[in-house]
C-alpha positions, 0 to 999 in steps of 0.5 A: 475532488481530493483537494477540495475535500482537504482538511485545510481547505478554507471550506472543505465538502467532505473528507478525503476518506469519503472522497476516497471511498467514492473514487475506489473501483473496489471496496477498501480492503479490512486494512485499509479500513483500518488506516483510513479510520485511524486517519479520519477519527484520530489525526484529523481531530488531533491536529485540527488545532493546528490547521485551523488556529496555527496551535502547535501542541503535543497532541499535533506532534504525537500524531505525526509520530505516529503516522511516521510508525505506520508509514511502512502500512501506509504506503501500501495502500494507493487509497491510504497514500493519497489520503494520508498525503492530502491530511499532512499537506497543510503542515508539510507543503512549503510555507505549511504549518510546521515550523522546520524543529517540527519537521525535523522529528518525522523525517520519514514522514516529510521524505515520503511527502516530497517524494510523493509530491514529485511522482504525481507532480503533473496530476497535483499541477493539473488539480491545482490549475483547475482550482486556480492556486498557484500555491500549495499554501493557498489550501491553508485555512488560517492565517499565513505569516510573511517577512516583507522583503527588503527592497531591492537595489536594482530598479525594479522594471515592469513592462506592459506588451506593446500595442498593436495600432491597427485598433483604438485602445480597448478594455485589454489594453487599459487592463494590461497597463492597469497591472503594470501601473499597480505593481509598479506603484506597490514597488514605489510604495515599498521604497523602490526605484522603479522603471514602468514602460509601455507603449505601440507596436507600429509595423507589419503588413495589417498596419500598412494595410490600416493605414491605406484604408484610411487614405494615410501614410503608415506613419500619419496613421501610427501617429495618430493612434498611439496618440490615442493610446497616450490619452487612453493611459492619461483618462485613466490616471496610469503613470507610465515611465517611459512610452516606446514606439517601435517607429523611434530612432531609438529603437530603431537602432537597437534592434539593428545592434541586435540583428548584427549580434545575431547574425555574426554569431551565426543564429540568423541565416538567409533561407527559405519560408514556404507554408501559413502566414496569418497576416491579423496575427502576424505570424508563419504557422505550421501545418499542425496550428492551422485548420480549414475554415471560412474567411469574412465573405464566407469563402472556405480557407485555412484559418489559425486555430489559435485565433481562428483568422484566416491563412494564406500559403507563402512561399518567399526568401527570407532570414531565419533565426536558429530557434530549434538551437534553444529548445533545451536551454529554454526548457532548463530555464521554465523548469528550474524558474517556478515564476519564469511564467505566471500562473504556474499552469501557463508555465507548463502549457510552454513547457509542452510547447517547447517539448513538442519540438522548435523549428527555426523562426522566420525573421524578415519579410521581402519588401515586396509584400510588406515594406512598412518595417525596419530595414535589415543591415545590409539587404535591400529586399527585406525588413525585418518581421514584427516579432523581432522588431516588437519584442526587442522593444523592452530592451530598448526602454531599459537603454534609453535616457534623454532619448539617447540610447546609452549602456544598460549597465547605466541605467541599471534596469536590465534584466525586466523584472515583470513583463505583463502580458495576455494569453493570446501572445504568451508563445512568443515572449516565453519561447520567441523572446528568451531565445533571442535573449540567449542567442545574444548572451542577455540576461532573462527576464525575471518573470512573465505574468499572463492574465486572461481576457475579459468577457461583460455579462457573461458574454464574449466582447464584440461589436456584433453583439453591441456589448462593447464598453469604454473603460474611461466611460465607466471611470468616469461614471463610476470612479477610477478608483473604484473601476481599477479596484473592481477590474484587479479585485473581480479577475484572477489571472488563472481565468477570464474576468467578466465585467457587469455594471451590476458586479461594478456597483456590488463591490463599490457599495458592499467593500469600498463605501462600507467596508473601507470608507465608512471605518475610515470616516467613523475614526476621525468623526467630530463625534468619536474623535472628539478631540481632532486629533491622534490619541494616546494609546493607553494599555493593550487589552487582548482583544487590542494585541490580537488586532494589532497582530494581525495588522502587523503581519499584513504588509508581509502578506501584502508583499508575498502576493505582489511579488508572485504577482497576485494583485487579487489576492493582495486585495482580499488580504488587505479587506481581510483585516479592514473587515477584521478592524470593523469587528473590532469597532463594534466589539468595543464601541467607541460611541459609548467609551466617548462618555464612559471611558475616555482613556480606554476610547484613546486606546481603542481610537489609536488601534482603529486609526493605526490600522486605516492608516496601514490598510490605506497605505498599501492600497496606494498602489490601486486606489492612487486617487482616494488613499493619498488624500485620506493620508491628507486627512489623517495627517500622515508625514511623507516618511510614512507613506513610502518604505517598510517601515511605514507599515509598521504598528505605533509610528503615528504620534499621539497628539498629531492633529488631524487633517481637513475633512472631505467634503463628501464621503470617500467612496458615495454608494450607488443606489440604482 
């Protein structure tokens, strides 16, 4: 409630004062009432110019200095501490509105703000999670300023999960791969080398059973299903650099090397596993992770608390990994690296899980119960359990060149910059995988981004409901770019996404067709751009300077969000500028300037066209069919389609002729 009432929030519901008074069990004291009144009447009014327009003046600083004098009284009251902490948040949070030079004038307020933030860390984090906030600066009402980071020298290495081949590809697989594809394409547009890997997970008891039902050998079955994934990604126009299969010889060799290393270091030992095992999830479960349920035939059985799938009790000799030894190192990694798992509430989920205690992990199966797996070096009775085999694929791919394993130092890919995964496999990637890497003295991935699932028309997607949909068919109906844009714009990583044709059409018509497509068509239309070229930019007026500043600041904002990554906010930022450009068109009325003032027309057209060029360049990672063709029409040279210099206003030379106009509009509206 308090966060929703922040003065710096884009749409405040009511003031912090009102919220606190509502929540207090007892009426505020006279002293509290006086402080709260001062905050509401004087402080909030004084800082409004900073919070709404980023204007820092004497009134703003005097208010903060006066608060510093009142601080000893403020900290005596729980109510006033809450109100004033929320009141100064937009100014003092990371990437807040007060510059360092001003912060140095109010050291006591800054120290108190940080101390109270640390004291209430868990409550604040829970509040941010409930609001879908990744960063405190998301509360700011004004546009933020970020500098674009320099392209990294190391190849940017991004991965999807490798997909289990017991079923055909669906929207979840496409979504994970689309996220990785968009991030990979962004880093390419930024001017970096990129290595994007996806693939299939092909071992395990479940795969062997599925193959048997189809009357095929496991290898025949996995060959067929793996091919369907490749075809699906090709039809969705998702461009990866390497497709790994866990049945590849290179992968088997790498995993055996890793096993031998962990065994030599004493982190693998032969033990006995006795407990619950879920075939569907290919995972061992503790007593705390199962509950009573029923199987497909309605018979009572134990089921996994996480997935609801039936479990069986197994007792077998297995090789074990000393996961318990890595509890504290994993906690340290999670707590000291805020971007280790994104969104942040997922990171805190993992922290709570690890703090509950880790037990050693079974990493093999007896061949008698599961023969379809990588044989363990030196053992005739066991095969590797799926998670050590599967997770190691990321390291394997970093070492493969021309179908052969090489020293990872020669490729420069490792560690992975980003693992993209669904929330259902978070534990394996954020706990087991770091432990395996620590045991092998390998660098940990820089970040894991975790997304939710998709529903359709607010219902769970299932065959029984008859609402399963094929993303390839949707792409053919609405257009590949339109579907990609919808999936990335509609859903944040904080929650599940919901697909509906109605919402799909709404985004296509209002944002792609109107806001973007129409603007791109208008600035090159022969009735306005009568010479068919880039015009001369003349004297700039205030309104020109304002929109140019917004255009020039866009690359830094997009870069900030794509590095988190938060693709939804990156897209929102681009379309904020596109809307501002549309407003600029309305205000400057270039159709009138054609006959009234051709010199002014040239300036207005150049500003619009440069804005469209930069927005289009930044949209290339998502609208990868449309944007290159639009840049062709603007006759943008190749060296202005990639690299930080491509996002700077004023790079296009006046007099450059336009390219060939498209035969159709960029995005056709759908009426029914």
